[in-house]
KOLROMI-640085 format. One line per field, with one value per residue (C-alpha): residue number from 0; chain; x, y, z. Coordinates in pm, 1 decimal, padded with zeros to 6 digits, always signed. Example, Ala and Ser with C-alpha at 12.3 -4.5 7.8 and 13.67 -1.06 7.14 Angstrom:
// KOLROMI-640085
nr: c(0:1)
kette: c(A:A)
east: c(+01230.0:+01367.0)
north: c(-00450.0:-00106.0)
up: c(+00780.0:+00714.0)
This chain:
// KOLROMI-640085
nr: c(0:1:2:3:4:5:6:7:8:9:10:11:12:13:14:15:16:17:18:19:20:21:22:23:24:25:26:27:28:29:30:31:32:33:34:35:36:37:38:39:40:41:42:43:44:45:46:47:48:49:50:51:52:53:54:55:56:57:58:59:60:61:62:63:64:65:66:67:68:69:70:71:72:73:74:75:76:77:78:79:80:81:82:83:84:85:86:87:88:89:90:91:92:93:94:95:96:97:98:99:100:101:102:103:104:105:106:107:108:109:110:111:112:113:114:115:116:117)
kette: c(A:A:A:A:A:A:A:A:A:A:A:A:A:A:A:A:A:A:A:A:A:A:A:A:A:A:A:A:A:A:A:A:A:A:A:A:A:A:A:A:A:A:A:A:A:A:A:A:A:A:A:A:A:A:A:A:A:A:A:A:A:A:A:A:A:A:A:A:A:A:A:A:A:A:A:A:A:A:A:A:A:A:A:A:A:A:A:A:A:A:A:A:A:A:A:A:A:A:A:A:A:A:A:A:A:A:A:A:A:A:A:A:A:A:A:A:A:A)
east: c(+00617.3:+00728.2:+00935.8:+01221.2:+01360.8:+01688.7:+01847.4:+02225.3:+02438.9:+02712.1:+02944.6:+03192.3:+03416.3:+03466.8:+03545.1:+03774.3:+03958.2:+04007.1:+04110.3:+04377.0:+04501.2:+04563.6:+04679.2:+05013.1:+05025.3:+05070.1:+05345.2:+05533.5:+05552.6:+05616.9:+05890.6:+06061.5:+06067.4:+06229.7:+06460.0:+06533.5:+06617.3:+06840.5:+07034.3:+07173.6:+07349.8:+07431.0:+07833.8:+07968.3:+08277.8:+08219.5:+07846.6:+07762.5:+07609.6:+07370.8:+07296.7:+07165.8:+06902.6:+06584.9:+06173.3:+05969.7:+05597.9:+05429.0:+05047.2:+04916.4:+05072.7:+05065.4:+05390.0:+05718.8:+06069.8:+06375.2:+06645.2:+07041.9:+07175.3:+07524.6:+07767.1:+07889.8:+07578.5:+07455.5:+07865.9:+07859.2:+07537.3:+07641.0:+08002.1:+08036.4:+08372.5:+08412.7:+08520.9:+08253.3:+08257.2:+08057.4:+07645.3:+07725.2:+07678.6:+07659.5:+07282.6:+07174.6:+06865.2:+06785.6:+06837.8:+06601.3:+06328.0:+06215.9:+06203.4:+06002.5:+05771.1:+05522.1:+05567.6:+05509.3:+05192.6:+05099.7:+05120.3:+04932.6:+04685.0:+04683.3:+04599.4:+04323.8:+04130.1:+04218.5:+04042.8:+03751.2:+03660.8:+03609.3)
north: c(+26445.2:+26189.0:+25891.0:+25913.0:+25593.3:+25472.7:+25250.4:+25096.8:+24889.0:+24760.8:+24608.0:+24424.8:+24280.3:+24574.8:+24729.1:+24497.7:+24511.5:+24898.3:+24873.6:+24543.7:+24810.7:+25100.8:+24889.5:+24758.0:+25121.7:+25224.0:+24936.3:+25046.8:+25385.8:+25325.9:+25062.7:+25347.5:+25579.4:+25343.0:+25305.8:+25674.2:+25678.5:+25349.2:+25554.9:+25874.3:+25569.6:+25366.6:+25294.2:+25419.0:+25367.5:+25403.6:+25436.1:+25089.2:+24978.3:+25265.0:+25261.1:+24874.8:+24932.9:+24849.8:+24843.6:+24592.4:+24483.0:+24128.6:+24250.7:+23956.4:+23884.8:+24262.3:+24257.3:+24472.9:+24449.3:+24699.2:+24541.4:+24596.7:+24354.8:+24313.0:+23999.2:+24200.5:+24394.6:+24156.2:+24183.5:+24557.6:+24543.8:+24350.3:+24450.0:+24668.4:+24709.6:+24871.5:+25254.5:+25434.2:+25791.7:+26064.1:+25963.6:+25612.0:+25304.8:+24943.6:+24831.9:+25098.7:+24912.0:+24777.6:+25125.2:+25315.4:+25092.7:+25209.6:+25554.1:+25539.6:+25288.8:+25547.4:+25715.9:+25414.5:+25338.1:+25652.7:+25623.7:+25299.8:+25448.7:+25751.1:+25516.0:+25294.8:+25628.3:+25775.2:+25455.1:+25460.1:+25803.2:+25685.6)
up: c(+08375.7:+08031.2:+08058.4:+07853.7:+07718.7:+07622.1:+07358.6:+07450.3:+07210.9:+07345.0:+07106.6:+07347.9:+07084.4:+06924.4:+07276.7:+07393.1:+07081.5:+07081.1:+07398.3:+07320.8:+07069.2:+07275.3:+07539.6:+07252.0:+07168.6:+07503.5:+07610.0:+07266.3:+07393.0:+07751.3:+07584.1:+07381.5:+07681.0:+07882.6:+07613.6:+07574.2:+07927.0:+07965.0:+07679.6:+07866.1:+08077.2:+07866.1:+07838.6:+07506.2:+07366.6:+07037.3:+07039.6:+06916.5:+07200.4:+07244.0:+06878.8:+06910.0:+07157.6:+07069.9:+07225.7:+07079.8:+07166.8:+07120.6:+07051.0:+07179.5:+07495.5:+07566.7:+07658.6:+07588.5:+07557.6:+07575.3:+07441.2:+07346.7:+07061.7:+07097.1:+07201.4:+07511.7:+07633.0:+07888.5:+08029.8:+07988.1:+08185.9:+08458.3:+08536.2:+08805.1:+08852.4:+08473.8:+08495.8:+08252.7:+08140.1:+08407.5:+08377.7:+08242.5:+08441.4:+08450.5:+08531.9:+08236.6:+08176.7:+08479.6:+08702.6:+08490.9:+08524.3:+08848.6:+08791.5:+08464.2:+08597.7:+08638.4:+08337.0:+08136.6:+08333.9:+08268.7:+07873.7:+07901.8:+08039.3:+07854.3:+07551.9:+07701.4:+07792.3:+07432.0:+07284.1:+07552.8:+07425.1:+07081.8)
């Protein structure tokens, strides 16, 4: 029986950087997924509010955001007494978050796994 040797070179900084980059990509994908789901519920009058939706990521903080940028976006989101077309509702962003949370986690995890395979 012969002894076998193996040599391992660990580059921790490169691995950490690749994982952070992958997490940021996953966060963006998750934010875009959340935005798409919320656009299915956002109240529509002329479509301006729906078109103002955006997904963004702060790569340094590893934080993602979904926002709607009209002067009335927050008011429409919070007004539970307003009437909207069927399928459209107040809380159009807040209400989708619990529904897409597991999808967002899966998107982030998939990007990190992909980075670890490289």
